[in-house]
N, CA and C atoms as an extended XYZ file, in Angstrom:
369
Properties=species:S:1:pos:R:3:atomname:S:1:resname:S:1:resid:I:1 pbc="F F F"
N        90.803       77.931       93.486 N   UNK     1
C        90.407       79.125       92.753 CA  UNK     1
C        91.660       79.893       92.350 C   UNK     1
N        91.752       80.310       91.072 N   UNK     2
C        92.947       81.024       90.634 CA  UNK     2
C        93.041       82.415       91.267 C   UNK     2
N        94.271       82.875       91.392 N   UNK     3
C        94.522       84.203       91.949 CA  UNK     3
C        94.086       85.243       90.921 C   UNK     3
N        93.271       86.223       91.314 N   UNK     4
C        92.848       87.237       90.345 CA  UNK     4
C        94.026       88.093       89.884 C   UNK     4
N        93.955       88.518       88.633 N   UNK     5
C        94.976       89.376       88.044 CA  UNK     5
C        94.357       90.757       87.882 C   UNK     5
N        95.051       91.758       88.413 N   UNK     6
C        94.528       93.120       88.388 CA  UNK     6
C        95.592       94.044       87.812 C   UNK     6
N        95.201       94.836       86.824 N   UNK     7
C        96.088       95.847       86.254 CA  UNK     7
C        95.682       97.208       86.764 C   UNK     7
N        96.662       98.002       87.206 N   UNK     8
C        96.401       99.336       87.727 CA  UNK     8
C        97.127      100.379       86.908 C   UNK     8
N        96.402      101.401       86.505 N   UNK     9
C        97.032      102.570       85.921 CA  UNK     9
C        96.970      103.646       86.994 C   UNK     9
N        98.130      104.028       87.495 N   UNK    10
C        98.215      104.992       88.591 CA  UNK    10
C        98.246      106.404       88.035 C   UNK    10
N        97.500      107.279       88.649 N   UNK    11
C        97.506      108.686       88.292 CA  UNK    11
C        97.569      109.475       89.581 C   UNK    11
N        97.618      110.772       89.509 N   UNK    12
C        97.814      111.585       90.706 CA  UNK    12
C        96.749      111.354       91.771 C   UNK    12
N        95.487      111.421       91.409 N   UNK    13
C        94.446      111.300       92.430 CA  UNK    13
C        93.406      110.232       92.119 C   UNK    13
N        93.387      109.724       90.898 N   UNK    14
C        92.410      108.716       90.505 CA  UNK    14
C        93.148      107.550       89.859 C   UNK    14
N        92.761      106.330       90.246 N   UNK    15
C        93.406      105.137       89.708 CA  UNK    15
C        92.384      104.317       88.932 C   UNK    15
N        92.809      103.812       87.794 N   UNK    16
C        91.957      102.957       86.976 CA  UNK    16
C        92.422      101.519       87.155 C   UNK    16
N        91.498      100.611       87.421 N   UNK    17
C        91.895       99.215       87.551 CA  UNK    17
C        91.052       98.336       86.649 C   UNK    17
N        91.667       97.235       86.206 N   UNK    18
C        90.996       96.225       85.400 CA  UNK    18
C        91.267       94.869       86.033 C   UNK    18
N        90.212       94.087       86.226 N   UNK    19
C        90.336       92.746       86.787 CA  UNK    19
C        90.110       91.762       85.649 C   UNK    19
N        91.009       90.772       85.520 N   UNK    20
C        90.924       89.815       84.426 CA  UNK    20
C        90.655       88.412       84.946 C   UNK    20
N        90.055       87.599       84.088 N   UNK    21
C        89.828       86.197       84.425 CA  UNK    21
C        91.052       85.380       83.996 C   UNK    21
N        90.965       84.067       84.105 N   UNK    22
C        92.099       83.191       83.794 CA  UNK    22
C        92.500       83.250       82.320 C   UNK    22
N        91.588       83.675       81.449 N   UNK    23
C        91.887       83.767       80.011 CA  UNK    23
C        92.312       85.182       79.607 C   UNK    23
N        92.653       85.995       80.584 N   UNK    24
C        93.126       87.370       80.368 CA  UNK    24
C        92.062       88.280       79.764 C   UNK    24
N        90.800       87.951       79.981 N   UNK    25
C        89.714       88.828       79.544 CA  UNK    25
C        89.317       89.718       80.703 C   UNK    25
N        89.162       90.990       80.425 N   UNK    26
C        88.767       91.939       81.472 CA  UNK    26
C        87.309       91.689       81.830 C   UNK    26
N        87.075       91.430       83.119 N   UNK    27
C        85.713       91.151       83.577 CA  UNK    27
C        85.146       92.273       84.442 C   UNK    27
N        86.029       93.183       84.864 N   UNK    28
C        85.568       94.288       85.711 CA  UNK    28
C        86.520       95.468       85.568 C   UNK    28
N        85.948       96.668       85.537 N   UNK    29
C        86.739       97.899       85.513 CA  UNK    29
C        86.228       98.817       86.617 C   UNK    29
N        87.159       99.507       87.273 N   UNK    30
C        86.789      100.460       88.331 CA  UNK    30
C        87.691      101.675       88.235 C   UNK    30
N        87.163      102.783       88.700 N   UNK    31
C        87.924      104.020       88.833 CA  UNK    31
C        87.879      104.372       90.312 C   UNK    31
N        89.058      104.430       90.958 N   UNK    32
C        89.122      104.608       92.402 CA  UNK    32
C        89.917      105.841       92.796 C   UNK    32
N        89.498      106.460       93.884 N   UNK    33
C        90.287      107.535       94.485 CA  UNK    33
C        91.397      106.888       95.310 C   UNK    33
N        92.308      107.696       95.857 N   UNK    34
C        93.379      107.149       96.710 CA  UNK    34
C        92.815      106.389       97.908 C   UNK    34
N        91.823      106.967       98.557 N   UNK    35
C        91.214      106.326       99.721 CA  UNK    35
C        90.556      105.012       99.326 C   UNK    35
N        89.821      105.012       98.228 N   UNK    36
C        89.175      103.793       97.757 CA  UNK    36
C        90.216      102.744       97.358 C   UNK    36
N        91.348      103.182       96.806 N   UNK    37
C        92.408      102.261       96.412 CA  UNK    37
C        93.011      101.586       97.643 C   UNK    37
N        93.276      102.361       98.687 N   UNK    38
C        93.756      101.787       99.952 CA  UNK    38
C        92.769      100.742      100.467 C   UNK    38
N        91.496      101.088      100.447 N   UNK    39
C        90.460      100.173      100.916 CA  UNK    39
C        90.420       98.908      100.051 C   UNK    39
N        90.555       99.067       98.733 N   UNK    40
C        90.577       97.928       97.818 CA  UNK    40
C        91.721       96.978       98.162 C   UNK    40
N        92.911       97.530       98.392 N   UNK    41
C        94.069       96.700       98.727 CA  UNK    41
C        93.856       95.947      100.037 C   UNK    41
N        93.247       96.619      101.011 N   UNK    42
C        93.040       95.998      102.321 CA  UNK    42
C        91.941       94.936      102.299 C   UNK    42
N        90.907       95.136      101.499 N   UNK    43
C        89.748       94.245      101.534 CA  UNK    43
C        89.795       93.116      100.515 C   UNK    43
N        90.625       93.242       99.491 N   UNK    44
C        90.703       92.228       98.448 CA  UNK    44
C        91.602       91.088       98.900 C   UNK    44
N        91.183       89.875       98.589 N   UNK    45
C        92.032       88.729       98.897 CA  UNK    45
C        93.274       88.783       98.015 C   UNK    45
N        94.232       87.964       98.323 N   UNK    46
C        95.505       87.952       97.613 CA  UNK    46
C        95.300       87.959       96.098 C   UNK    46
N        95.961       88.902       95.431 N   UNK    47
C        95.837       89.042       93.981 CA  UNK    47
C        97.216       89.303       93.387 C   UNK    47
N        97.307       89.118       92.086 N   UNK    48
C        98.534       89.444       91.357 CA  UNK    48
C        98.291       90.805       90.692 C   UNK    48
N        99.045       91.804       91.113 N   UNK    49
C        98.851       93.167       90.630 CA  UNK    49
C        99.960       93.554       89.666 C   UNK    49
N        99.579       94.169       88.563 N   UNK    50
C       100.530       94.681       87.589 CA  UNK    50
C       100.370       96.190       87.517 C   UNK    50
N       101.489       96.895       87.621 N   UNK    51
C       101.486       98.356       87.550 CA  UNK    51
C       102.601       98.799       86.617 C   UNK    51
N       102.358       99.890       85.924 N   UNK    52
C       103.402      100.499       85.122 CA  UNK    52
C       104.330      101.252       86.072 C   UNK    52
N       105.624      101.047       85.912 N   UNK    53
C       106.590      101.710       86.790 CA  UNK    53
C       106.542      103.212       86.554 C   UNK    53
N       106.373      103.950       87.648 N   UNK    54
C       106.343      105.411       87.588 CA  UNK    54
C       106.808      105.943       88.935 C   UNK    54
N       106.698      107.223       89.144 N   UNK    55
C       107.194      107.840       90.365 CA  UNK    55
C       106.584      107.316       91.648 C   UNK    55
N       105.296      106.993       91.634 N   UNK    56
C       104.636      106.535       92.861 CA  UNK    56
C       104.409      105.031       92.910 C   UNK    56
N       104.781      104.321       91.867 N   UNK    57
C       104.474      102.887       91.820 CA  UNK    57
C       105.196      102.093       92.902 C   UNK    57
N       106.391      102.508       93.304 N   UNK    58
C       107.101      101.784       94.360 CA  UNK    58
C       106.353      101.883       95.686 C   UNK    58
N       105.831      103.061       96.000 N   UNK    59
C       105.039      103.230       97.225 CA  UNK    59
C       103.817      102.317       97.196 C   UNK    59
N       103.068      102.354       96.102 N   UNK    60
C       101.849      101.552       96.017 CA  UNK    60
C       102.169      100.057       95.996 C   UNK    60
N       103.280       99.679       95.385 N   UNK    61
C       103.681       98.270       95.368 CA  UNK    61
C       103.999       97.784       96.782 C   UNK    61
N       104.736       98.593       97.541 N   UNK    62
C       105.047       98.213       98.928 CA  UNK    62
C       103.771       98.114       99.763 C   UNK    62
N       102.860       99.056       99.558 N   UNK    63
C       101.592       99.048      100.288 CA  UNK    63
C       100.794       97.785       99.956 C   UNK    63
N       100.735       97.426       98.690 N   UNK    64
C       100.007       96.223       98.272 CA  UNK    64
C       100.651       94.963       98.842 C   UNK    64
N       101.981       94.923       98.879 N   UNK    65
C       102.668       93.760       99.443 CA  UNK    65
C       102.356       93.596      100.927 C   UNK    65
N       102.217       94.701      101.638 N   UNK    66
C       101.860       94.633      103.061 CA  UNK    66
C       100.496       93.970      103.265 C   UNK    66
N        99.633       94.069      102.265 N   UNK    67
C        98.298       93.468      102.335 CA  UNK    67
C        98.272       92.068      101.722 C   UNK    67
N        99.440       91.517      101.379 N   UNK    68
C        99.519       90.144      100.899 CA  UNK    68
C        99.377       89.946       99.405 C   UNK    68
N        99.491       91.007       98.625 N   UNK    69
C        99.371       90.896       97.174 CA  UNK    69
C       100.745       90.668       96.543 C   UNK    69
N       100.751       89.992       95.409 N   UNK    70
C       101.968       89.848       94.603 CA  UNK    70
C       101.967       90.999       93.601 C   UNK    70
N       103.072       91.743       93.525 N   UNK    71
C       103.113       92.931       92.682 CA  UNK    71
C       104.247       92.826       91.672 C   UNK    71
N       103.937       93.220       90.435 N   UNK    72
C       104.968       93.295       89.399 CA  UNK    72
C       104.889       94.680       88.767 C   UNK    72
N       106.042       95.349       88.739 N   UNK    73
C       106.140       96.644       88.072 CA  UNK    73
C       106.723       96.407       86.686 C   UNK    73
N       106.057       96.945       85.674 N   UNK    74
C       106.507       96.762       84.303 CA  UNK    74
C       106.950       98.089       83.704 C   UNK    74
N       107.960       98.010       82.871 N   UNK    75
C       108.454       99.187       82.169 CA  UNK    75
C       107.374       99.663       81.195 C   UNK    75
N       107.294      100.955       80.994 N   UNK    76
C       106.264      101.544       80.123 CA  UNK    76
C       106.336      100.999       78.697 C   UNK    76
N       107.546      100.671       78.220 N   UNK    77
C       107.682      100.125       76.865 CA  UNK    77
C       106.966       98.782       76.737 C   UNK    77
N       106.997       97.972       77.802 N   UNK    78
C       106.319       96.682       77.774 CA  UNK    78
C       104.808       96.866       77.715 C   UNK    78
N       104.319       97.811       78.490 N   UNK    79
C       102.873       98.039       78.565 CA  UNK    79
C       102.353       98.574       77.239 C   UNK    79
N       103.094       99.483       76.633 N   UNK    80
C       102.663      100.102       75.376 CA  UNK    80
C       102.406       99.059       74.298 C   UNK    80
N       103.196       98.002       74.296 N   UNK    81
C       103.031       96.950       73.291 CA  UNK    81
C       101.694       96.224       73.424 C   UNK    81
N       101.081       96.258       74.583 N   UNK    82
C        99.825       95.557       74.822 CA  UNK    82
C        98.590       96.449       74.684 C   UNK    82
N        98.765       97.757       74.559 N   UNK    83
C        97.618       98.665       74.423 CA  UNK    83
C        97.003       98.452       73.047 C   UNK    83
N        95.696       98.152       73.027 N   UNK    84
C        95.029       97.774       71.780 CA  UNK    84
C        94.253       98.912       71.121 C   UNK    84
N        94.105      100.001       71.798 N   UNK    85
C        93.344      101.120       71.237 CA  UNK    85
C        93.975      102.419       71.722 C   UNK    85
N        93.269      103.507       71.578 N   UNK    86
C        93.782      104.807       71.976 CA  UNK    86
C        94.264      104.774       73.418 C   UNK    86
N        95.381      105.436       73.673 N   UNK    87
C        95.970      105.429       75.012 CA  UNK    87
C        95.116      106.254       75.973 C   UNK    87
N        94.489      105.555       76.906 N   UNK    88
C        93.720      106.171       77.983 CA  UNK    88
C        94.068      105.430       79.262 C   UNK    88
N        93.625      105.940       80.397 N   UNK    89
C        93.875      105.251       81.664 CA  UNK    89
C        93.247      103.853       81.659 C   UNK    89
N        92.028      103.741       81.149 N   UNK    90
C        91.345      102.446       81.108 CA  UNK    90
C        92.045      101.484       80.160 C   UNK    90
N        92.495      101.975       79.006 N   UNK    91
C        93.209      101.114       78.050 CA  UNK    91
C        94.531      100.636       78.632 C   UNK    91
N        95.225      101.505       79.345 N   UNK    92
C        96.473      101.099       79.996 CA  UNK    92
C        96.223      100.043       81.065 C   UNK    92
N        95.173      100.203       81.856 N   UNK    93
C        94.842       99.224       82.890 CA  UNK    93
C        94.494       97.879       82.251 C   UNK    93
N        93.747       97.917       81.136 N   UNK    94
C        93.423       96.683       80.420 CA  UNK    94
C        94.697       96.016       79.899 C   UNK    94
N        95.615       96.813       79.375 N   UNK    95
C        96.864       96.275       78.818 CA  UNK    95
C        97.734       95.648       79.897 C   UNK    95
N        97.642       96.129       81.107 N   UNK    96
C        98.486       95.616       82.189 CA  UNK    96
C        98.112       94.202       82.631 C   UNK    96
N        96.904       93.733       82.338 N   UNK    97
C        96.551       92.365       82.725 CA  UNK    97
C        97.019       91.348       81.690 C   UNK    97
N        97.326       91.777       80.488 N   UNK    98
C        97.706       90.856       79.421 CA  UNK    98
C        99.076       90.210       79.598 C   UNK    98
N       100.093       90.905       80.131 N   UNK    99
C       101.414       90.273       80.250 CA  UNK    99
C       101.515       89.225       81.358 C   UNK    99
N       100.436       88.896       82.031 N   UNK   100
C       100.480       87.957       83.144 CA  UNK   100
C       101.157       86.639       82.771 C   UNK   100
N       100.885       86.112       81.604 N   UNK   101
C       101.454       84.832       81.216 CA  UNK   101
C       102.773       84.926       80.469 C   UNK   101
N       103.277       86.120       80.251 N   UNK   102
C       104.498       86.319       79.472 CA  UNK   102
C       105.715       86.325       80.393 C   UNK   102
N       106.418       85.203       80.428 N   UNK   103
C       107.579       85.092       81.323 CA  UNK   103
C       108.817       85.804       80.784 C   UNK   103
N       108.765       86.260       79.528 N   UNK   104
C       109.930       86.951       78.969 CA  UNK   104
C       110.040       88.399       79.453 C   UNK   104
N       108.957       88.945       80.013 N   UNK   105
C       108.990       90.316       80.518 CA  UNK   105
C       109.594       90.325       81.912 C   UNK   105
N       110.659       91.057       82.063 N   UNK   106
C       111.316       91.146       83.362 CA  UNK   106
C       110.746       92.321       84.146 C   UNK   106
N       110.162       92.058       85.315 N   UNK   107
C       109.620       93.162       86.107 CA  UNK   107
C       110.737       94.011       86.706 C   UNK   107
N       110.409       95.249       86.983 N   UNK   108
C       111.340       96.172       87.627 CA  UNK   108
C       111.287       95.907       89.127 C   UNK   108
N       112.439       95.757       89.782 N   UNK   109
C       112.425       95.505       91.233 CA  UNK   109
C       111.778       96.663       91.997 C   UNK   109
N       111.061       96.312       93.044 N   UNK   110
C       110.406       97.314       93.883 CA  UNK   110
C       111.449       97.877       94.842 C   UNK   110
N       111.572       99.191       94.854 N   UNK   111
C       112.584       99.847       95.676 CA  UNK   111
C       112.049      100.129       97.078 C   UNK   111
N       112.915       99.969       98.055 N   UNK   112
C       112.553      100.287       99.433 CA  UNK   112
C       112.510      101.801       99.618 C   UNK   112
N       111.935      102.238      100.728 N   UNK   113
C       111.895      103.672      101.033 CA  UNK   113
C       113.305      104.240      101.146 C   UNK   113
N       114.195      103.470      101.772 N   UNK   114
C       115.573      103.930      101.967 CA  UNK   114
C       116.286      104.119      100.625 C   UNK   114
N       116.110      103.163       99.717 N   UNK   115
C       116.754      103.263       98.412 CA  UNK   115
C       116.187      104.428       97.620 C   UNK   115
N       114.865      104.606       97.663 N   UNK   116
C       114.251      105.745       96.962 CA  UNK   116
C       114.790      107.061       97.512 C   UNK   116
N       114.987      107.144       98.835 N   UNK   117
C       115.521      108.361       99.451 CA  UNK   117
C       116.958      108.603       98.982 C   UNK   117
N       117.756      107.555       98.927 N   UNK   118
C       119.131      107.688       98.445 CA  UNK   118
C       119.187      108.135       96.999 C   UNK   118
N       118.357      107.516       96.175 N   UNK   119
C       118.332      107.863       94.750 CA  UNK   119
C       117.810      109.276       94.532 C   UNK   119
N       116.896      109.714       95.373 N   UNK   120
C       116.339      111.064       95.255 CA  UNK   120
C       117.317      112.143       95.652 C   UNK   120
N       118.286      111.809       96.499 N   UNK   121
C       119.256      112.810       96.972 CA  UNK   121
C       120.493      112.906       96.098 C   UNK   121
N       120.616      112.050       95.102 N   UNK   122
C       121.793      112.098       94.225 CA  UNK   122
C       121.642      113.209       93.213 C   UNK   122
N       122.590      114.048       93.110 N   UNK   123
C       122.621      115.087       92.072 CA  UNK   123
C       123.981      115.664       92.000 C   UNK   123
């Protein structure tokens, strides 16, 4: 069975997710709170997760990796190219599942807590 591909659009308190099939068609959409998102990560079998790189994406990527998921953070410019309609949380989540087969997109490395702390203290 192929590994499911899930795109997440992270927001402050509500997260939009899109689950795609092997042909990159969205087969399920959900809107989750932080608590529900934690539960989703813990209860879902190994999946390939795509997130737009933002302030909290490194935390969520590390959390997902602890639960056995493969995570790729993508630059916002890459995601924008895949958005097919008006920019909304759901459209962004849908766009995040499309780059799964595109090997030319280089993901942003996931930063450790220590590195984020160092980078946050520089000024």
